[in-house]
N, C-alpha and C positions, 0 to 999 in steps of 0.2 A: 872060621870062627863061628860059634852058635849064633843064631839070629837073636836079636834083642828082644826081651820079653816086654809085652805091652800090658800094663796094669789096667784093669777094668775091661768091660765087655761092650759090645756094640749097643747094648741096651742102656749103658751109662751115658753114651754120647747122643742118644736119641733126644732126650729132653732139651739138650742145648741146641740141637739142630732145629727142633720144633719151635724153641723160644725165638731163635733168630728169624724164622720163617713167618712168625705171627705178625699179622698186620692189624693197625688200629681199626675199630669200627666193623671188624669181620671182612675186610676187603680182601678179595682173592684175585680179581682181574688186575692186569697192568694198568698204570695211570693213563696211558695213551687210550686204551679202550674205555676206561671209566668216564672220560670226558667227551665220549662220542666218536673218537677216531676220525679219520679223514683229513681234510684240509684244516679244519678248524683246530684239531688237536695238534697238528703240525706247527701251526702259528703259535699257540699257546705255550707249547714246549720248545719252541725256537729251533725246530728242525730246519726251517728255511730262515736263516738269520737275516738275510737281506729284507725278506717280506716282513718279518716280525719287527725288525728295526724301523722299517719304513712307516708301519702302522703306528708304532709308538711315537715316532717323530711327528706324524701327522696329528696325532691326539695331543701331543704337547704343544704344537703350534696353535691348534684350535683353542686349548685351554689359555694360552698365553694371549691370544687376540681377545677372547671374550672376557677373561678375568682381569689381566693385567692391563691391557691396551683399552679395555672397556668398549670393544667393538660390539655393535648390535647385529643380530642375525640378518635383519632385512638389509641393512647397510652393506654387510659383507656379501650377501647374495647379489645386490645390485652392482657392486664394484667387480664382482667376478664375472657377471653377465656383460658388463661393459668392457672389460678386458678381453673376454672371449670373442665378443662381436667385433672389436677392433682387430684382433688377430685374424679372424676369418675374413674381414673386409679387405685388409692389407694383402692377405695371401691370395684372395680370389682376384683382386684387380691387378696384382703385380706378378702373377704366376706367368703371364705371357711374356713379360720382360726377361725373365731368367729361364724361359722355355721349360717351366715346370707345370705340371698338372694341378689344376685347381682342387681344393680340398673336397673330399666327398664324405658328407655326414650321413650316416645310416638313418633311414626313415624311421625305424623303430629301435630306439636305443635300449629300452627295457621291454622285453617281451611280455605279453599278457600272461603266458604260462608261468614264467618265472615270478611275476608279481603274485599270481594266485597261490603259488607254492609258498612263498614267503608269508602271505596272509594266513594260509591254513596252518603253517608251522607255528606262527605267533598265536593263533587262536587256541591250538592244542596246548602250548606251553602255558598260556593264560589260565585255561581251564584247570590244568594240572596244579598250578600254583595256587589257585583259589581253593581247590578241593583239599590241599595240604593245609592251607590256613584254617579251613573249617574243621578239619580233623584235630589240629592243635587246639583250637578254641573250645572244642567240646570237652577238653580236659581228659581224655582217655589215658594219655601218658602224662602224669603229673610233672615228671622231670623235664620233658620236652616243652611243656606249657611254661614252666618257670624259666626255662632257658630263652623261650621266645620273648617273654616279658622282659627279662634282663637285657637282651639283645636290642629290642625296640627302644628301651629306656636309654641304652648307650647311644644308639643312633640319633635319638632326639637331642641328647646333649651335644653330640658331634655336629649335628645339622644346625644347632643354635650358635655354633662357634665358627662356622665357615659357610660359604655360599653353596647353592645347590650345584653349580657348574663345577666348583673345586671338589665337592663331595663325589659327583660323577667321574671326575677325572681320577681321584684317589681310588674309587672302586674299580675303574678300568686298569689303573696301575697295578693293583693287587691281583686282578684276574690275569693280567698280561705277564706278570713276572713270578708270582708265587708258585704256579705249577712247575715251571722250569727249575726253580731253585729247589722245590721239593724233589723232583726227580734226580737232581744232582746230589743232594744230601739226604736221600730217602732213609737210609738206615738210622742216621742220627736223629732225624725228626720223627720216625716211627718210635724210637726208644723213648723220646720226650713225650710223645703223645700217649703212649701206653701208660707211662709213669703218671702223667697228669690225669688220665682217665681213672687210673686206680685211686688216686688221692681224692678226686672229685667224688667218686662212689662212697668212699669212706666218710667224706664230709657230708654227703647227702643222708647217709645212714644215721650219723649223729644228729643231724638236723631233723630227721623224721622222727627219731625216738625222743628227742628233747623238746621239740616244738609242735610238729604236726600232730603227733599222738596225744598231746595234752590239750588240744582244742576240744571243747565240749561239743558233743554231738547228741542230738536228740535220740533217745532210745527207740528202737523199733518196737512198735506195739504188736502184740500177737493177735492174729485175727480170731475172732470168736466163732466157733462152729455152732451152728444152730441146728 
């Protein structure tokens, strides 16, 4: 039998392939590399489900203690210290009865080198964050400036409706779950993001032509040459 004819050429299929490969915001790298890679990315993307679930459970318990049970930080630290001291006391004094070795607590739990690395990393991230805020506040990118104003206004409304601890927990919940959900439903989310970005650009163009361009501006005076 003669082979079946294929209508269209490879050039007709190329736009469809490029459309499916297109990522929002010009992203080219995989999500795992985009969020830094390493153990942090594995935790956020739930590559190690036991560790990710344990961190989520610990954060939920902390939110429940501070927000629902109205536990205070100092009270919780004192109770944890008392419980730890009682465990060490009973273990140390009762170890010889059960022919067990007494507990050995390391002299240096957090090394100075690790503490300095965390401090330097936090300092670098803070400087980067402040520089980004400064660039946005200068108004070089008007769309980004308006987006920042709307986001801060939304956060102010959200902060007035819930406590700071609940807001932190909601932020942690989003950071801990949304990357994994995005990686699972990446194609569907990318399609929605691209469509929303296209609609937002159309809205901004209409807003720019109907509102921003109609704002009266002082005419630029020509310099007189002597």
